[in-house]
C-alpha positions, 0 to 999 in steps of 0.5 A: 050432458053428453053428445048424444044428449046435445044433438037430440036436444038442439034438434028437437029445439030446431024442431020447434023454430023449424018453420021461423024462417026468420029464426031459422037464419039466425042459427044458421049464421050462427053455426056458421060463425062456430064453425068457422071459429073451430077451424082458424084455431090453431089448436083444433084437430080432426079426430084423425090428426089427433090419433096420429098424435097419439100413436106418434107419442106412442111411438117416441116413448116405446124408442126412449125418446122421451123425457121422465120424472120420479118426483116433483122435485125432478120435474121442476127441477127440469122444469126451472132451467 
């Protein structure tokens, strides 16, 4: 399911429970808990941070600051050092 489809599904279901304050409160608490998990996750990064890291990696590759392998055996030898 795409992000657009997921958003539509979430809003459709919110519309169903919109008049039940107890249910909306439960949803709000759950969403806050999910959001908190994301911000506490050390691997989480914004789109801007992600693309900045990609740009940095591309620049390092352009400057030759990278490791490349010609085959799987060469890579495994390097990993097993």
